[in-house]
N, C-alpha and C positions, 0 to 999 in steps of 0.2 A: 504494500500500500504506500509506503514511504517513497519508493522508487517511482511509482505512478504519479504522485504529487510533484516530485522534483521534475520529471520529464514533462508533465503538463505545464508547469511554471516556465520552463525553458522554451517550450514551443510557443506559449502565449506571449512571452517576452519578445521573441523573434518576430511574431506577427505584428505586434503593436509598434515595434521600432521600425518596421518596414513602411509605415505610412508616410514618412517624410524622407524617403530615399530619392536620390538623384533620378531624374527622368519622370517622376510622378507628376500629375496635373492636379492643381488645386482649383476648385470652383467654390466661390463663396458668395454669401448674401448677408446683409446686415441692416440693422436699423439703429439710429442714434437719436437721442433727445438731448438738447443742450440749450444753454442760455449764454448769449454773448453781450458784453458791455463794450460799446465802441468809444473811441476817444472823442467823438463829437457829442457825447451826452445822451445817447439813446441806447436802447437794449433790443435784442432780437431773440425770440423764442424759435427754435429750429427743430424740425423733424426731418431726418435724413434717411433715405432708403438707397442702398447701394448694392452693387454686385462687382465681382472681380474674377479674373482668371489668371492663373500663374503656373509657372513650371519650376520644379525643383532643379536648380542648376548645380547644386551640390547637396549633400546630405544636410537636411535641416535649413536650407536657404532657398527661398522662393523669390523669383523676379516675375512681376506681372503687371497687369493693367486693370484699373478699376474705373467704374463710372458710377456717379451718384446723382440723385435727384433730391433737392431740398425744398421744403415748404416752409417759408419764413413768415412770422408775424413781427413787424417792426413797431415798437412802442416809443412814441415821442411825447413831448408835452402837448402836441397838437392832436393826438389821437393815434390810432393803430392803422396799419396798412399791411396787405399780404403780398408776397412775392414768391416766385419760383426760380430756382437756380439749378443749373446743370454743371457737373464737374467731370473732368477726365484727367487721370493721373497714372503714371507708372508708380510702382511700389516695390520695396524690398521687405521681406519678412524673414526673420531668423528665429528658429525654435531653439530652445535651450533643453538639451538632453538631460533629464533628471533620473533616468532609469526607471521611471514610473510606468506602469502598464497602461494607465489611462489619462495621465495629466502631463501636458507639455506647455510650460510658459513660453511666451514669444514676445518679441518687440518688432515693431513695424514702422517704416519711414516712407513717406511719399511726398509728392508735390506736383502741381500741375496748373491747369487753367480752369477758370470758372466763368460763367456768364449767364445773363438773362437776356431779355429781348432788347436791352439798350446799353448794357455795360459789360465790360470784360475785366477780369482780375486774375490774380494768381494766389496760390496758397501752398503752405507746407504743413505737414501733419506728422505726428508721432503718436504711437500708442503702445501700451503694455497690456498683454492679455494672457489668457489661459485657455488652451485647447483641452476640452474635456471630451475624450473619445467615447462615444456611445457604442461603437463597434469598430471594425477594422477600416471602414470607409467614411464615417460620419463623426463630426465633432461639433459641440456647442462651444461658442467662443465669447465669453464676456470680456470686455476690456475697458480701460479708461483711455481717454484721448485728449490731446491738446492740438489745437489747430491755429495757425496764424494766417490771416488772409488780408489782402490789400486790393481794393478796387482802384483801377487806374484812373478812371475819369472823375471819381469823387474825392480823390486824395484822402481816403479814409482807410484805416486798418483796424483789425479786431483780433483779440485773442479769445479763443473759445475752448471751454473745458466741457467734456461730455462723457456719458456712459454709453457704451456700444454693446449690443447683443447680436451675435452672428451665428451662422451655421455654415459649415464647410463640408464639402465632399471631396475625397481624395481618390483620384482615378489612376489606373495603371496596373500592369500585371505585377504580381508578386514574384520575387526571384526565389 
């Protein structure tokens, strides 16, 4: 019985560690809720829906492309207004191997362009998260995020802090 438990543990460990191997594909989706305080004296409540695709270029290192849609409510002393923003950005994600069967912390960096119907801007983002593997191919991924954005035409910048909840699917043949 003891040998069966040890063999099962070794096989399960090998399966879980194979999720982030070179050549695998990452498909992700997420949602973020955040509040931004701009340097011009107004605040923004933000709901973000995003998706991404990436390739593991090395073990535990993903390079990919993400796209996001944001629905914003801008609050000023004059009242509230709503806006929609689209984002497109390359990203790098690095998983930290903890030898855990189901948990892998990660950090991610990205930056790109954003726009709505009359303005363009740029942004940089970083996040710390935890991939909680439900099985060999699916993980839930809560994370905290910081985002710096700047609108080119409005000469305005913001720093945003948010909580993100995502789900990822890992594709590729096991070796």
